[in-house]
N, C-alpha and C positions, 0 to 999 in steps of 0.2 A: 504494500500500500504506500502510495506517495501522498504525503500530507503537507499542506501549506497553510501559513498564517500570515495575513497581511492586514488584519483589522486593527492592529495596535501599532505602537511605534517600533516594535520588534518585527523584523522580517525573519521568518523561520520556515525552513524546509526540512523534511525528514523522510527517510525511507524505512519502512518497518516490514519485518517478516514475522507475522504473528505479533506477539508483544515485544519482540526484540527490535531495538533501534539499530539498524544496519549502518546508517550514516545520517548525519545531522549538520545543518548549518544555520546558525542564528546570529543576527547582527542588529544592533540598534544604532540609529543615527538619523540624519536628516531624512525626511520622508521622500525617498526616491525609489519606492518599491517598484514602480513601473520599469525602471532601468535595471534593477538588480535581481528581480525575481527569476527570470528565465536563465541568466547565468548561474544563479544559485541552484536551480533545479539541475542544470547540466553538471555542475560540480558535485552535487550529492550523488547523482546517478553514476558519475565517473568514479568517485571514491568507492562506491559499492560494486563497481565493475558490472553495472546493470544497464540494460537498455530500456528505453521507454516501452518498447514492445513487451518487455517482461513484467510490466506493472499491471496488476489485476484490478486494482481499485484506486480511486482518487478521493481524498478527503480535504475539505476546505473549511476554514473558519468563516462562518456565515453571518457573524454579527451578534450583537450590535458592536459598533466601533466607528472608525474613520470611514466616512462615506466613500471617499476616493480609494482608500485602501481596499475596501470590500469589493468595489467594482473591478479593481485590478485583479484580485484573487479570483473572482467569479469568471471574468473573461478568460483568464489563463486556463482555469479548469475546463471551461467549455471548449476552448481550443484543443486542449490535450485529449478530451474525450470525443471530439468530433469524428464520426465515422468509425468509432471503435466500440467494442462490446465491453466497456469497463464500467463497473459500478461507481456511482458518484454519491458521496455521503456529505451533506452539510452538517456542521457541528456548531452549537452555540459557543460563542467566544467567552461569555461569562461562565458557562459550565466548565469549559476547558481551564479557565484561570483558577478555578477552585482546586484543581489538582495540584497546585503549588503548595497547598496546605495539607498534604497527605497525612501528616502526623497530628493534625489538630484533634483534640479530644471532644470537641463540641461543634456548635454551629459555625458556618463559614459564609461570609458575604463577599461577593466579587463586585468591584466598583471600577467604572471607567468614566472619564470626564465626558459629559454630554453637552457642555457649554451652557450658556444662559443660566448659570447657577444651579444646574441640575446634574444628576449622575445616572448613568446606566447602572442598574443594580439588580443583582440576583442573590438569593440566599438559600442555603440548604441546611438541613439538620446535622450534616456532617460533611466531610470532604470527599467521601467515596461516591462513585457513580450511581450507586444504589440508594443514596440518601435522598429522601423526599424533599421537595422545595418548600421553603417557608412562605414564599409568595411568588407569583409569576414574574418573570423578568420584565422590568418596567423602566421608564424614565421617571425619576423621582427627585424631588427637592430633598436636601439633607434632613429637614424636619420630618418629612414623611417617612424616611428611612429610620430615623430615630424612634418614631412611634411604632414601627413594625418589628424592631429588634427584640428578641426574647430576653428575658432576664437571664443574667449569666454572662459568660465571656464569649463573645462572638469574635472570631478571627477575621479581620478584613484583609483581603488580598487584591492584587491588581496593580497596574503601573501608576494608577492615581489613588492608591490606597491611603497614603499618608494625608494628603489634602482632603480626601473624602471623609476619612475618619475624623479629622479635626473639625470639619464642618458639622458632622453628625453630633459630635460631642458638645459643640457649641449649642446645638439645638436641644440636646438632652444630656446634661453633664453626667447623669448616671447610666448612660447607655452601655457601659462596660465593654465597648469595642476596643480591641487591641489589634495592632497592625503587624502583619507578617513581614519579616525582613529576609532578604531585601525586597523592595518593590520590584515586581516583574511584569512583563507583558506575557501574553499567551505564547506557548511554544508548540511547534508542530508535532512533537511526540505526544503531547496531551490531546491535540486534535485527533491524531491517529488512533490513540487508545480509545477515546470515546466513539470514534467512527467504527472501530471493530465491533463494539457492542451493538451499535445501530445496524451494522451490516448483518450481524447474526440474527437480529430481529426483523430483517427485511426492510429496514427504513432507508431506502435509497430513493433517489430522484433521477429522472431523465435529465441529461445535461442541458437540454434546451428549456427545461422548466426550473432550472436553478435560479433562485432569487436571493438577494441579500436580505437580512433581517435587520432593518434599520431601527425599528420600534417607533420612529416618528419621521415626519417628512423632512427633507432637506430644507435648509433656510432659503436657498435659492428658489425652490419650488413654492414655498410659502409666499415669497415676495412676488413671484410670477402669477400665481393663481389667486392670492388673497385668501386661501383656505386656512383654517386654523392648524396649529401644530398637533394634529391628532395622530394616533399610532398609524404607521405605514404598514402595508402588507408584508409578510415575511415568507421565507422559503424553507423553514424547518418543518419536518413532519410533526 
């Protein structure tokens, strides 16, 4: 399985054979995912001495996250899948982020900056893929997140975890949120790991039906149409 992550500031590509990571490349820097993604895929395949023809399935971080980054990842996966009988699996970016907290003893919340003073937020009763969600992935103000956090110690993860947790604690000083260290973006192996579970459950999509999960409309679209910032349609099963 070839897995890619372009929804966060980290560009990440990995090749997995079952649960084993055969090769991985992750890099953080200025958002030039459009220039670096295909060379990164070539490098990962080369390090694994694998051809694209040998790849059986494709996994992609489907959002929420950077609108531009998501479009780059989706377009690349569609191009790689075009005309080929490869399974395509979209994976929630927030769900993948929580795998950074594999040793957490309790609830985990994944946060990404959604701008306008809001956060993309998802929370689960634990870090494992089987842990049930505490609320549906949403765009929320810090005060709304504070209201939803359970009593106890919730580990907050994500590349915007520190700023997000600080804003949450300002809204509710007793929220008991603690920040995972270091702050991280999603990594392709986490995308691949969750995609394997989805693949086993038959949760694949046709490449031409692959859609980013923005959770809300892009600001440019709002300005163009005058429509409110309501949730946008998503592409996850």
